[in-house]
N, C-alpha and C positions, 0 to 999 in steps of 0.2 A: 447880983451878977448872974446872967444866964450862962448855961453850959453848951459848949459848942457841939455837943452829941444830940441836942435837942433841935437842931437846924441842919437844913441841906443847903449848901453852897454852891452856886454855879457861877462861874465866870464867863464872860463874854468881851469880844472885841468889837467896841462900837465902831470903830474905823481903825486903818493901821496905826498902831502904837497907842492907842487909847482903850485901855482895859477898864471894866467895872465888874463888880460881884453882886450878886442878888442873894439875900438870903430868905429863906422860907421855913416856918416853924414845921416840923415834922408832927403829923397827927396821931394823937394817942388813941388807941383803940376804945370806942364808945364814946369818945368825945366831941363828935360831929353834931351840928345842930343843923337840922334841916332849914335850907334857906340862907344859910350863912356862907360868906365866901373866904377862903383863906387867902391873906394877902402877903406880898413879900416886900422887903425893903432892899433898896439899893444903895450902894456906897455913894457918898455925896460927891466925890471928886473922881475924875479920871486917874488912872495909874499908868505907869510906863510899861508895866509888864504883867503877865498873868499872875505871877507869884506875888508880886506888890497889891493887886486887886485881892487876892486871897487873904493877905494879911490885912488888909484894910476891913474886910468882912469880918475876919475874927476879931478885930478891935471893936467893931461896931456891936458884935455879939456881946462882948465883955461889958459894955456901956448900957445894955438892955437891963 
């Protein structure tokens, strides 16, 4: 189980009333590898509110 503090969570409204969240791992000092790209994960389903999208992202982090 991953720790929430190891990720950055950004919520966004895809269109009015349809929210999603993206999670990106925070870079650790000295852990970057030249030529590698950090990717993010996006919640799989739309949420009705920003807070619901945040909860969905936190649940996604717990499953990692």
